[in-house]
N, C-alpha and C positions, 0 to 999 in steps of 0.2 A: 085170361088176362084179369089180374085183381083189380078191383075198383080203387082209384086214387082218392085219398081223404083230403078234405078242404084244408088249406093252410091255417085257418084261424082255430082249428081243432087240434093242431099238433102241439106237442109239449114245449118246444122251442118258443113259440108264439106266447103260450101262457106264461112262461118264465119271464119274457120281456115285459108283458103287461104287469105282472106282479112287482117287477122291480121299478117299473115307472110309478106305480101307485105308492110304493114305499118311499121313493125319492121325493114325491110331492108331499107326502105327510110330514118327512123330515123338514122340508123347506117351511111349511106352515109352522111347525112347532118351534123352529129356530127364529122365525120372524117375531111370534109372539113373545119369546123369552128375551130377545135383544132390542126390539123396537119400543121406545119408551111410550109413544103415543097410543099403542094398542092397549096397554093396561088401563088407563083411565077410561078408554071407551068400554072395555069389557066390565070394568067395575060399575060404570054408570049403566050399562044394560042390565046387569044383575039387580042393581038398586032401583031400576024402573025409571032412571032419569034419561033424558034424551041426550045423545052425544053432542059434542060441540058443533056449531053451525057449519063450520068450513075447515077443511084441511090446512088452509094457510094460517089459521089462528092456532091450530095444533102445532105447526111447525114452529111459530113464533114462540109459544110457550115452552116447547121442548128446547129451543135454542137458548131461552133465558135461563131455563133450569140449569142446561149444561154449562153456560157461562158462570152462573152462581157457583156451581161445583168447581169450576176451575179457579175462581177467585178464592175460595176457601182454602183449596189445596195450596195455592201459591202463597197466601200469608202464612199459613201454618208450618209450611215446610221450611222456611227460614233459609231459602236458597241463597248463595253468595251472589251479591250484586243485584238483589231485589230493590225495586223502587220504594216499595212501602215498608213501614216499620214492622217489626215482629209482633205477633199478636199478643204473646204473654211472656215478656222478658223475665228471666230468672232474677230473683233477688240474691243479693250477696249474703254471706253468713251474717247472722245477727238481725236479719230483717231490715237492714238500712239499705236504701236505694242507692245505686251508683250514680254519682253526679255527672250530669250530662255536659258535654263540652259546648261552651258557648262561643259563637264566632263575632258577634257584634252585640251591642247593647240595644235595648228597646227604646227607641225614640219616644219622647213624649208628644202628645198632640200639639199642633201649632197654637200659639197664643192667640191667633185671631183666625176668622174663617178663611182668609186667604194669607199666604206668607207674606210677613211684613217685618223688616228690620226694626222699625220703631217698637213694635209690640214685643218683639222677642227680646229686645235690649232692655226694655222696661221691666219685663218679667224677670229676666236674669239678674239685673242689678238689684231689683227689690229682694230677690232671694238670697243673694250673698251678703246683703246688708242687714238681714234680719235674724237675730238669734232665735234658735228653736228651743233652746234649754238654757236655763240661767246657771252660772257658775260663780259662787262667792269668792273662791280663793283661787287666784290666778297669778298671784305675785310669788316670784322666785326667791324673795329676800328671806323667806324662812330656810332656805336651802344653804348649806354650808358652802362658803366659797363664792357666793353670788356677788357680782359686781354690777353697778349701775352703768357701766360703760357699754352695755349691749346696744347695738346700732338700731335695732328694730325689735318690737315685741314678738316673741315665739311663746304665745300663751299656751299653757297647759292647765287642765283643770285639776285642782288639788283638793276637791271637796270629799269629805269622809265617805259619801255614798259611793264613790268610784274607788277602783282598787289601786290606782296609781300611787296615791299618797302612802298606802299601806305597803306597797311593794318597794317604795323608796326607803321607808323606815327600816324594812326588813333587809335592805341591800339586795334585793332580788329583781330590780327593774332593768330593762334594756332599752337603749336607744339606738336607732339607726338614723343617721343623718346623711342626706343625699345632697351634694353641691357640686358646683363647677367653677372651681378657682376662686371660691369666696374666701376672704380672709376674716370674715366674721365668725369666729368660732367660740365666743364667749358663752353662748348657751351651752355647748357641748361640754365645755370646760366645767361650768357650774354643775351640770348634771353628773359628771364624773366625779367631782368632789364630793357630791351628795351620797355617792356609793353606787350609782348606776354603771352598769356596764355599757360603755358607749363605743359605736363603730361609726366612724366618718368615712364616706366613700367620695372620693374625688379623684379624677384622672390626671389632675396636674401635680399630684403628689410624686416627689422624685423617687422614692423607693416603693417597692411592692407592698411591704407592710411595715409599719412603725408603731411600736408600743412606747406610748408615752405616759408615764405615771402608772399607777396600779390599775386604773379602769378605763383608760382611754386608748383606743387603736384608730390608726389611719390606714386606709386601704386604696391603693391605685387602682380603683375599679370605677367603672361608669355604670350606673343603673340605666337600663334601656327597657324598651317594650317588647324586645325580642332578643334572642340568643344570637351569637354571631354565626354566620353562615360557615358550616364545617368545610365547605370546599375552599375557602380562603385560608391561606397559610397564616398562622398566628403572627409570623413577623411582619406580615403586610397590613395588619391591622394597625390603626393609629392609636387606639387604646383599647384596654380589655373591657368590653361592655357585655353585660349579662343581665338577664331579667331578675327581679328581686326574688321571685320564687325559687330560681336556680341557686341563688346565693345563700338563701335560707337552708336549702338542702345540703349544699356544701359545707356550711358552717355548723350544720346540726341543731339550728335554732327553730323552735317550734312557735315562738311568740315574740312579737315586738310591742312593748309597752307604749313607745312613742315612735312615730315615724315623721321625721322632719324633712321636708323636700323643698329645695330652691335650685331648680334645675333649668332655669332660663327658657321657659316655653316648651319644654319637653313634658311638662307635668301632665298635660291632657292625655297623651298617648300612654304614658306610664300609668296613670290612674285607671284608664281603660283596661290596660292588661290586668292590674291588680283586681279589678272587679270581675272581668271575664274568667280569670283563673281562681277566683274565690281567695286569693292571698289576703285580700283586705280583711277577711274574717279573722286573721291572725294578728291584727293590729288593735291596740287599745285606744290610742289617741292619735290623730292625723293633723299635722300642721303643715300647711302647704301654701307656698307663694304661687299665686296665679297671675299670669300676664294676658292682658286682653287688648293689647294694642295691635296684634295681628293674630291669625288663627292658631299658630303654633305649628311645631314640625308635624309634617304629613297629615295635617287636618285640611281637607279639601271642601270645596263647596262655595256657594255665594255667602254673602255676609249673614243673611237670615238663617240658612242652614247651619252655619258654623255656630252661632249663638244658640240655636235649638240643640245642637249636639252638646255644647258645654252644659247647658241647663239639664239635659237628660242624664249626663254623667253624674252631676251633683244629686239628682233625684235618685239615682241608683244607690248612692251612699245612704240616702235615707231609708231606702228599702232594706238595706243591710243594718238597720238600727243604729246608724250614726246620726248624731245631732250636731248641729252647728251652734257653738257656745260663744264664740268670739270672732269678730271680723275687724281687721285693721285696713283702712284706706290710707295708702302711702301718698301723701300730698306733695312729697319731694320729687315724685316722678312725674313725667309729662302727663297732662290730662288728655289722654287719647283713648278712643274706643274704636278699634278695627281701623286705625289710621284716620279717624275722624275726630275733630274737636267737638264732640257732642255728648249729650246725655249726662254732662256733669260728672264724668267718670275719671277715675285715676287709671293710669295703664297697669297698676300693680295693686293687688289685695293680698293680705295674709289671712287665710281661714284656718279655724281651729275647730276640729270635730271630736267628739267623744263616742266611743262605741258603748252603748248603753247595756249591751249583753256581756261586756268583758268581765271576766272573772279572773 
């Protein structure tokens, strides 16, 4: 009877042992190639440095590195709906940056350490009562057809250093007049007689468009700080209201030499819209009647907040290189400031601004 060989000397056992050793080597190799903390430890061992003191520190470092890699990938990927801005936005042709959409104006700091109506009102009234630039020629008597029957001064600057007088002489000027049922149109007639293209917008006009004379047009349109809601049927609207930028596009006009506005307390929101959409940069001179006896349409907040908002709007004009050259305090109106008989203020001022960059 042949002698039985031990199990460990059989070929099957040897094959199993070899497979287990090979599997163990593969596991070690995969661990070194995929586990990030093993590489710094191996490099430190080669360089003769001691490895990190604890595995907890290694795990924290590895987690921070992984988080950093995820953040970089997130920003550069430009995924839809990402919370952060893109890393490097593409520039439009010609190297000009695309204008960003602004949703609100930047409010100026408070006039005092703590919000105070008294300080805000004094700062605002001083600002609208102080000319920032001098203008020697504001009298329209040099314009053909001017009449002294104008009820209030709508002052424009006719100095040679600004382009308006030159555009009037060359019959290339354009005036937009925004009003609400005001019969005082002598200023518009005078500008039209001088050769300017005059467009008067008033929702109380009976016809949609009236061409009177050679250079004067009347439009039954109301300038607003928003376009009408497209969900509302046109026949249900009380009047045709549009933003000034929309009308400029529809009329094909790129520039307005003079914008006159007497819109009965809608001026603050309209002015805000002109600033936010950069339409104000298309205007050469701005003559606006402002009303301060109440906050104005859709202007909210307590009294000090409202005055701070008014002041911030006018400072935005200054940042756009507009300079106040004339102010008119209407003493025929009630002396009211936010429904208070205070600060020796009229409820109505007419402010004239010139765009010093206008060409």
